[in-house]
NUSEDREN-905276 format. One record per residue (C-alpha): x negated, y, z; residue in one letter. Coordinates in steps of 0.05 Angstrom, whole numbers, plus 32768, in hexadecimal, padded with zeros to 4 digits. Layout:
BEGIN
XYZA;...
***
This chain:
BEGIN
85127E967CA5V;84D87EA97CD4L;849A7E947CBEI;845C7E927CEAG;84197EA37CCBS;83E77EA17D02P;83AA7EB17CD9L;83C57EED7CBBA;83917F227CB4G;83567EF27CA1Q;831B7EED7C8FP;83127F2E7CB6A;833E7F1C7CF0K;83727EEA7D03R;83A37F117D27T;83E27EEC7D0AG;84287F017D05D;846F7EED7CF5V;84957EF67CB1Y;84DD7EF77CA9K;84F67EE27C68C;853F7EEB7C51P;85617EAE7C2EV;85A57EA27C1BG;85B47EEB7BFEQ;85AE7EDA7BB3G;856B7EF47B93K;85317EE17BBFP;85117F1A7BE4S;84CC7F1E7BF7A;84B97F0F7C41C;84AE7F487C71I;84767F487CA7K;848D7F5B7CEFL;844F7F797D03E;84597F5B7D48L;840E7F5C7D5FP;84167FAA7D68E;844E7FA37D97F;842F7F647DBCT;840A7F817DF3T;83FA7F7F7E40I;83EF7FC07E61P;83AE7FD17E89N;83817FA17E6AV;834B7FA37E2ET;83707F7B7DFCE;834A7F527DC6V;83837F467D94K;83557F3C7D56E;835A7EED7D53N;83997EE17D7EM;83BE7EB87D48T;84027ECD7D5AL;84367EA27D3AG;84117E617D4ET;84527E4E7D6FT;84997E687D64L;84D47E547D94V;851A7E6D7D8AT;853C7E8A7DC8N;857F7E707DDBP;85977EB87DE6N;85827ECF7DA1G;853D7EE47D8CG;85007EBA7D8FF;84BB7EB37DB4L;84797EBA7D86A;843B7EA07DA7C;83EF7EAE7D9AG;83C67E7D7DC3P;83847EA37DB3L;83997EE67DD2Y;835F7EFD7DFCA;834C7F3A7E2AY;83087F567E43R;82EF7F647E84C;82AE7F837E7EG;82887F5C7E48S;82AF7F1B7E57L;82E97F047E2AH;831D7EDC7E4AY;834A7EB27E18T;83917EAF7E3BT;83C37EAC7E01G;84047ED87DFEI;844A7ECF7DEAC;84767F067DCDS;84C07F077DDFN;84E37F237D9EV;852B7F357D9DS;855C7F227D65S;85507F667D46S;85067F517D3EF;84F17F807D77K;84C07F6F7DABV;84E07F6E7DF2I;84A37F5F7E1BN;84667F367E1AS;84567EF87E44V;840B7EE87E5BA;840B7ECC7E9EP;83C27EC37EA5A;83AF7F097E96V;839A7F377ECEK;837F7F7E7ED2E;83347F807EDFC;83367FA87F19K;832B7F777F50T;82F07F887F7BQ;82B77F547F89L;82767F5B7FB2D;82437F297F92I;81FB7F1A7FB2V;81CF7EEF7F8CI;819E7EC87FB6V;815F7EB57F8DL;812B7E807F9BD;80EA7EA77F8CG;80BB7E737FA8S;807A7E5D7F7EN;809C7E1E7F5FS;80CC7E477F37I;80AB7E537EEFY;80AF7E787EC5P;80CA7EB17EEDW;80DA7ED47EAAT;81107EA37E9ES;81357EB27EE3V;81317EFC7ED0I;81537EEC7E8DD;818D7EC87EB1F;81967F037EDFL;81987F367EA0K;81C97F0D7E7CK;81F17F017EBBL;81F17F487ED3L;82037F617E8CA;82437F367E8EN;825A7F577ED0I;82837F947ECBD;825F7FBF7F02I;827280087F11G;82B2802D7F16P;82EF80227EEET;832180537ED3Q;834280567F14S;82FC805E7F39Q;82FC801C7F57L;82BB7FFD7F59H;82C57FBA7F38L;82917F937F4DL;824D7F9E7F77Q;820E7F727F70V;81D87F6C7FA1G;81977F3D7F9CI;81757F1B7FD5V;81337EEF7FC6Q;810F7EBF7FF0Y;80DE7E8D7FF5G;80B47E838033S;80D97EC3804ED;810D7EED8033V;81187F34801AG;814E7F647FFEH;81427F737FB5V;81787FA57FB3F;81BB7FB37FD6N;82047FB07FC0L;820F7FF87FB9S;81CE80087F9CQ;81E5800B7F55F;822980227F39N;821D80117EEDN;82087FD67EC5T;81D07FFB7EA6H;81A8800D7EE2D;81B27FC87F03I;81957FA87EC5L;815C7FD37EC5Q;814A7FC57F0DA;81537F787F01A;811D7F7E7ECAQ;80ED7F937EFEQ;80F87F5F7F32I;80B47F3D7F48K;80B27EF47F5EQ;80A77EF07FA9R;807D7EB37FACG;80747E847FE7G;80647E3A7FF0D;80A57E298017R;80F27E2E8000T;811B7E4B8038M;815D7E42801AT;81877E42805EA;81627E818071L;816D7EA4802DG;81B97E968036I;81BD7EAA807BD;819A7EEB806FT;81CA7EFC8034A;82047EE8805FR;81F07F1380A0K;81CF7F54807EE;81E17F578033A;822C7F568041F;822B7F8E806ET;82477FD28066P;81FE7FEE8072E;81EA7FD0802ER;822B7FE0800AG;825D7FA5801BA;82A57FBD801CR;82D87FA5804BP;83117F78802FG;82E57F6C7FF2V;82D77F237FDDR;82937F0D7FEDK;82727EE07FB7V;822D7EC17FC1M;82017EA17F87V;81C87E787F9DI;81907E617F6AV;815B7E327F80T;812D7DF97F68D;811B7DD27FA0G;81367DB27FE1E;81307DE68018S;81007DDE8053H;81327DF78084D;816B7DC4806DS;81777DB980BAY;81967DFD80BEN;81BF7DF5807CL;82017DD8809AD;82067E0D80CFD;81F57E48809EV;822B7E298067I;82627E2380A4E;82527E6D80B4D;825D7E808068C;829C7E5C8069E;82B57E8180AAN;82A67EC58088E;82CC7EB08047G;828F7EB1801AI;82957E8E7FD6Q;82567E6B7FC5R;823E7E547F81F;81FD7E2C7F81S;81D07E1D7F4DI;819A7DE67F4AA;81587DF37F1CV;813E7DB27F0AL;80FF7DCA7EE9G;80CA7DBA7F20S;80EA7D787F29Y;80E17D667EDDR;809B7D877EDCR;80857D577F12T;80AF7D1A7EFEN;80CE7D197F41K;81187D017F54T;81497D357F66F;818A7D107F7FD;817A7D2B7FC5K;81707D717FABF;81B27D6E7F83I;81DA7D567FBFK;81BE7D917FEBE;81CC7DC47FB7I;82167DAA7FB1K;821D7DB37FF8S;820F7DFB7FF3I;82487E087FC3A;82907E157FD7S;82C87DE57FCDK;82DB7DC87F98P;828E7DBB7F8DT;82987DAB7F3FE;82B37DF87F3BK;82767E187F61H;823E7DEE7F53F;820C7DF07F16F;81CC7DCD7F04N;819F7DD97ECBV;815F7DB47EADS;81307DEE7EB9D;81277E3A7EC2E;81317E467E78V;81747E257E77A;81927E527EADL;81AE7E867E74V;81D47E4C7E59T;82037E4A7E98I;820E7E957E9CV;824D7E987E75D;826D7E5E7EA3A;82577E807EDDL;82727EC27ECDG;82BB7EA47EC0E;82BA7E807F02R;82A97EBF7F26I;82D87EEA7F03F;83107EB07F11A;83077EBC7F5FL;83297F047F53E;836C7EE87F4EA;83647ECD7F96L;83517F127FAFC;83887F437F97T;83BE7F1D7F73S;84017F2A7F8BE;84257EF77FB4T;84457EC47F8AG;842E7E8B7F5DP;83E77E747F51Q;83C87E997F17R;83977E727EEBV;83767E7A7EA8T;83A17E607E79T;83B17E607E2AR;83FB7E737E26A;841D7E597DEEG;83FA7E1E7DD7D;84437DFC7DE6G;847F7E277DF1T;84C77E197DFBI;84FF7E437E14L;85347E237E43T;85717E357E63N;85717E417EABD;859E7E067EC6V;85A57DDC7F03A;85677DB27F16I;85687D697F15V;855A7D447F51T;85587CFC7F30H;856B7CDD7EF0W;85697C937EEAA;85487C747EAEG;85287CB27E8FY;850A7CA07E49F;85087C547E38E;84E07C457DFDQ;850A7C2F7DC1L;84E17C2A7D89F;84A87C487D62K;84AE7C6A7D1DV;84767C617CEBD;84767C827CA9P;83BC7D507D3AL;839A7D5E7D57A;83BA7D9B7D3ER;83AC7DAF7CF4M;839A7DF37CDFL;83C97E2C7CF2D;83D87E507CB2I;84167E707C91F;844F7E447C95G;842F7E207CD1S;84727E327CFDM;84B67E437CDDV;84F57E547CFEL;853C7E667CE4E;85577EA37D04A;859C7EC17D01D;85A67F097CEBP;859F7F3F7D23P;85E37F417D4BI;85D17F847D62S;859C7FBE7D58C;858B7FC27DA2E;85637F857DCAP;85857F557DF3P;859A7F627E36N;855A7F607E5FL;857F7F407E9CT;859A7F067E73E;854E7EFF7E54I;85377EF87E9EA;85677EC07EABQ;85417E957E77E;85087E657E8AR;84CB7E647E5FV;849C7E287E5DM;84597E3C7E46L;84257E037E3CG;83DF7E1C7E52A;83AE7DE67E3AV;83737E0D7E4CG;83847E157E96A;83597DED7EC8Y;831E7DE27EA2D;834F7DCA7E67W;83747D987E93N;83AD7DC57E82G;83ED7DD97EA5T;84317DF17E95V;84427E3C7EA9V;848C7E427EB7M;84AA7E8C7EB2Q;84EA7E997ED4N;84FA7EE17ECBG;84BF7F0B7EE3N;84A37ECF7F0FD;84707EA07EF3F;84687E577F12I;84237E387F05I;841B7DF37F24P;83D87DE47F42N;83A37DB77F22N;83BB7D757F3DS;84087D817F37A;840D7D557EFAF;83E47D1C7F18N;84067CDD7F29T;83EA7CA47F52P;83CA7C747F40P;83997C987F10M;834F7C997F04G;83237CD37F1AT;83177CEA7ED4Y;835A7CD87EB1D;837A7D1D7EB2A;83327D3F7EA4L;83417D6E7E61A;83857D4F7E59G;83A27D8A7E38Y;83E57D8A7E5FI;84107DB97E42G;83FE7DAF7DF5Y;84437DA67DE6D;84827DB27E18V;84CB7DA57E11H;85087D9A7E3CS;85417D6A7E41A;85887D747E55S;85A57D417E82V;85E97D337EA4A;85D67D5D7EE4D;859B7D8C7ECCG;855D7D907EA5V;851E7D6A7E9AL;84DC7D8C7E89Y;84AD7D697E5BI;84607D767E51A;84327D4F7E23G;83E87D477E34A;83CC7D277DF5P;83887D1D7E14R;83957CFF7E55Y;836B7CC57E61N;83597CCB7E14H;839D7CA67DFFT;83CE7CDC7E14G;84087CE77E45R;844C7D087E49V;84647D1F7E8DI;84B17D2A7E9AV;84BF7D507EDBY;84F27D7D7EFCT;84E97DC27F1EM;85057DD37F64N;84F77E1A7F6DG;84AB7E187F65D;84A27DD27F79K;849A7D9D7F44M;84B67D537F47N;84967D277F11I;84C77CF17EFDK;84A87CC97EC8Q;84667CC67EA1T;845E7CA47E61I;84167C927E49N;83FA7C887E04G;83DF7C497DEDE;83A87C5A7DBDQ;83657C867DC9I;83687CC37DA3G;83AC7CBC7D89S;83C07D027DA3Y;84007CE27DC4F;842A7D177DDFG;84127D507DB1S;84567D587D95V;84967D547DBAL;84E07D587DA2T;851F7D457DCBT;855F7D387DA2V;85AF7D387DB3D;85C07D077D7EV;860D7D027D8FN;86187D4F7DA0N;862E7D457DE8D;85FD7D727E02S;85D37D407E25I;85927D2E7E0AT;85917CE97DEED;85497CD97DD7I;85027CF57DDBL;84D17CEE7DA1L;84887CF37DAFI;84557CFD7D77G;84107CDA7D73A;83FC7CF87D30P;83B47CDD7D39M;83CA7C987D43F;839D7C687D1BM;83BA7C377CEFG;839D7BF17CD7P;83757C107CA4E;834E7C417CD4R;83777C827CB9D;839D7CB77CE3E;83E17C9C7CCEQ;84097CB77D0CG;843D7C9B7D33Q;84807CB67D56V;84977C927D95Y;84E17C947D9AV;84ED7C7B7DE4Y;84B17BD97D9AT;847D7BDB7D6EL;84867BDB7D22N;84527BCB7CEEK;84257C067CDDN;841E7C147C95E;83DE7C3D7C84P;83EA7C7F7C66C;83BE7CB27C86G;83FA7CE37C88S;83F67CF67CD2R;84417CE87CD5F;845C7D0E7D12G;84347D4A7D0ET;84787D707D10A;84B67D537D2EI;84FB7D7D7D2AA;853A7D697D47A;85727D857D11V;85BB7D907D16K;85E97D5B7CF5D;85D07D5A7CA7L;86007D257C8DN;863E7D387CB6L;86437CF17CDBD;86497D167D1DG;86007D037D33F;85C17D327D32N;85877D207D0AD;853B7D207D0DV;85087D357CDCV;84C07D247CDEI;84857D437CB9G;844B7D1D7C99A;84217D5A7C81P;83E47D2D7C67L;840E7D037C3EE;84047CFF7BF3D;83BA7D167BF5D;83CA7D4E7C28H;84077D677BFER;84347D517C36G;847A7D337C40A;84B67D307C6EV;84E57CFB7C84Y;852B7D007C9BI;85497CCF7CCEY;858F7CCE7CDAH;85AC7CCC7D21G;85D77C8C7D39L;85F77C837D79G;85CB7C9B7DAFK;85897C8F7D87S;85727C987D3BI;856D7C677D04R;852A7C457CFEK;85277C4C7CB2E;85237C947C93Y;855C7CA57C66V;85397CD67C3BQ;84EF7CED7C2AR;84E37D337C14I;84A17D3E7BF2A;84797D787BE7S;84737D757B9BG;84457DA17B73G;83FB7D9C7B67D;83EA7DA37BACG;83C37DE27BA4E;83F17E177BB5K;84127DF67BEDQ;83F47DBD7C1BK;84057D997C5BF;84517D9E7C4DF;846F7D887C8EG;84427DAA7CBCQ;847E7DCC7CE1S;84C67DC27CD8I;85097DE67CF3H;85517DDA7CE5G;85837DFC7D0DV;85A97E2B7CE5L;85D97E267CA4D;85B87E617C7BL;85E07E597C3AN;86257E537C5AG;86377E0F7C41D;86447DF17C84G;86087DC17C88I;85C87DD07CACT;858F7DE47C83D;85437DD07C8EV;85047DFF7C86T;84C07DD97C81I;847F7DFC7C89G;843B7DED7C6AG;83F67E097C57L;840E7E457C27G;84567E4D7C36G;84977E347C4EA;84D07E107C23S;851A7E127C37L;85467DD77C25F;85907DDD7C21W;85B07D9E7C37S;85D67D787C01R;86237D767C07D;863B7D387C2CV;86737D107C0DA;869B7CD47C1ED;869D7CA47BE0M;86C97C667BE2R;86CF7C2F7BACV;87077BFE7BA4N;87137BC27B73I;87557BA77B63S;876E7B6E7B2EF;87AB7B657AFFD;87C07B317B01P;87A57B1D7B49N;879B7AD67B40K;877F7AB27B04I;87A87A777AE5N;87847A577AACM;87C17A377A97Q;87DF7A7D7A80K;87B17A947A46K;87D47AD17A35L;879C7AF87A10C;876D7AF179D4N;87237B0279D7E;86F87AF3799BK;872C7AC8797CG;87387A9A79B4K;87717A9B79E8E;875D7AA37A2DT;87707AC37A73V;875E7B0F7A78C;875D7B357AB7V;875E7B837ABDN;872F7B9A7AF4V;87437BE37B0DT;870A7C057B31I;871D7C467B58C;86EA7C767B74F;86FD7CA87BAAN;86CF7CE47BB7Y;86D87D187BEAK;86A87D4E7C07L;869F7D547C51N;86837D957C5FS;86B07DCB7C74D;86997E017C44Q;868F7DD67C05A;86C17DDE7BCDS;86D47D9E7BACQ;86AD7D8C7B6AS;86A57D587B39K;86707D247B3FI;864F7CF47B0EG;864D7CB07B1FI;86237C6F7B01D;86407C2D7B12Y;86337BE37B06N;86657BB37AFCL;86587B637B00T;86877B2A7AF6I;867A7AEA7B1ED;863C7B047B37F;86337ACB7B6EQ;862A7A9A7B38R;85EC7A877B0BL;861A7A827ACFL;865A7AAF7ACDA;869D7A987ABBR;86B37AD27A9CG;869D7B0E7A72F;86B07B557A6BL;86D27B6A7A29S;86AE7BAC7A23E;86697B877A26T;86747B3E7A18S;864B7B2E7A51E;86557B2B7A9ER;86387B717AAFK;86477BB67A9CL;86277BF87AACH;86507C397AA7S;865C7C7E7AC4N;86977CA97AD4I;86A67CED7AEET;86CC7CF17B2EV;86F57D2D7B4DL;871A7D167B8BN;872A7CCF7B6BS;872C7CAF7B2EV;87357C647B18C;871C7C3D7AD8R;87357BFC7ABDV;87077BC57AA1H;871A7B817A83R;86FA7B3F7A8AF;870B7AFB7A68Y;86FF7AB57A7DM;86D07A837A5CL;86D47A3A7A52A;86BA7A1D7A8FS;86BC79DC7AB9K;86C479FF7AF8S;87037A287B04Y;870D7A147B4EL;86E77A497B6BL;86F87A907B71H;86D87AC07B46I;86B57B047B63A;86B17B497B44V;867A7B747B61N;86757BC37B57D;86397BE67B6FI;86317C327B6FV;85DE7C407B75P;85C07C7D7B91S;85AF7CB27B5CS;85977CF97B56E;85DD7D147B5AN;85F07CE87B94M;85CA7CC97BD1Y;85E47C8E7BF0C;85C87C707C34R;85DF7C2F7C17K;85FA7C1D7BD3H;86457C267BCCL;865D7BE27BBCQ;869E7BBB7BBAD;86A77B727BAFT;86EB7B577BA0K;87027B0B7B97E;87357AF27B61I;874F7AB07B73N;87577A757B42M;87947A4D7B43E;87A97A0C7B22R;87F379FF7B20G;880D7A0C7B6AY;87C879FD7B8AC;87987A397B9DQ;87517A2D7BABH;87287A667BD2K;86E27A627BE3M;86D47A627C2FL;
***
């Protein structure tokens, strides 16, 4: 069993790791730490692994091995950290084959940045502008890298009534010197704000070879101003010239002078937005006053750095800042679906994440022993596709990265949008929070959850044709904040290699008592019973547990029983699952050593060799492995001797009176279904009732002198037992007598329904039979 421990190393660090725990080998053995972080690495970058939480996601590889992901993996460029996430491809012999981090790129791209400062008299205090410059420049990696490439160059132009160059692009080749120079910059002054002139001068003069501009290097301009320009009539032409020369522009509106004089600033904001490159929301900032400039430095630095990908990235898929591994799945490379009528139709909802703390036991997998000491064939690995949820992409709108061999396919920001939709529906939707795939008759469907889409959540079903997406279906949540789509699972119930049902978890669904009851949609509404259990936090499709030919579903409710947790098992039926659970597994214990039982679930392998799939359940503090019970067919049959009751033939004596007696033979037939199980004895309790449909019985059992009997018996294959009942004096002999035998569920044997057999023995008078219809 593989157990993810994403907080391993705390409190100093939260590097995370994965443990392998031997099971089914007699005496329990200690779990072994795989030390994956040491070998999970991307070359040629400065990595920040201390808090990468490796082991948050574990996914089995169809060809052997598994994928372990750490969504908080980061790397550093200069003094800026970029959290991208990483996944480690691990072989069946527990060796790291390669690491996957599609958003990571080397810090070697070159940029020429010119800052155009408004130094007119209205800027106050000037020291706040200097503080902004110092913080921004400190975050920019200026100077040569190990390969002697100048990473970034910065020049400054200041304007008021006129324009002047403060220093040139090539004037400084290290961050220390430029910070010293920035500290000494004096305010230019002036009673006019000639913004168009300042921008045009920077374009014409600052970006020239004489002042250090480099051919073929991306040009970036940052404009900081606090008022409407006095030469606004020239702005349109100046901005068009910048566009023609490929200069990326970030504009910052400082509202301090407007607030100090209580003036409206709508016209000013409109003008400064017109200066910014498109899309405006990515290139425009506004701050309340000069002091607040320092608050946007980090965001501005990140957006400037994001431009680097457009400059020197290899041709191929677009690259964006992501967090790989928030949702991950491996799928086989199969034919692409062009259409699929029907898709997922909602069947019903099952009643009894935000995601909970990722801790030891937050993700468990069952793993086969290594089949070889060598890693799998890399050409076979390259044929797999890896879906990586990247919820942090596009300002947390999210996306899904598809790795196909060595190529990464990253859809653009609008790829998952479907009309009609509101302007802000997709903002911070977290697309890729969970990802899954579904096998259909002619290919595969890819499924991505966006639990914060329009606040109610959404699930997108789509296909891929090369690098082109084709959205086939969207399924929207119904309750704000329910996190609909945060957990996805598909199930092939009848083992025909075609996906039958899609289960969508909404673990924060609020019940009628305003608690986070949770809900699972099986694609209608059942009554919600409040329990505050977060039912649906984990959903696992498991192989046939009861050997009825249908696969089953296990659902976790980690907050049930005062956060101890519980797990519910639902058996498959036809092409769906039963609406009622067949078994509930509680955490047990005092709730101190282990909490949140049911946070993660996995059931694929038969670990103890009995021929039945076993289930591993994770929670805070550890993981529990459950052997599946042996499954047996039990049949009950009742027969009578004589097979009719004739009250005129009183051939037995009971308590000194002649009467009619009947022998009741009950036969139990018992057979284990599992292939590996050896036949064993089973103890059964049973109840026998005479004339159970009537208020007053017309016969009593000889053993108890009443209508009922409770007994037990040990069964090996089959066994029969005989009981006798006798008739009482009664005015009603015209109807049949019914004998009922019930075998209830017990600790030794679980029955989905009570085993029961009811037989009727007819009454006869002379040659006439009377039988109740």
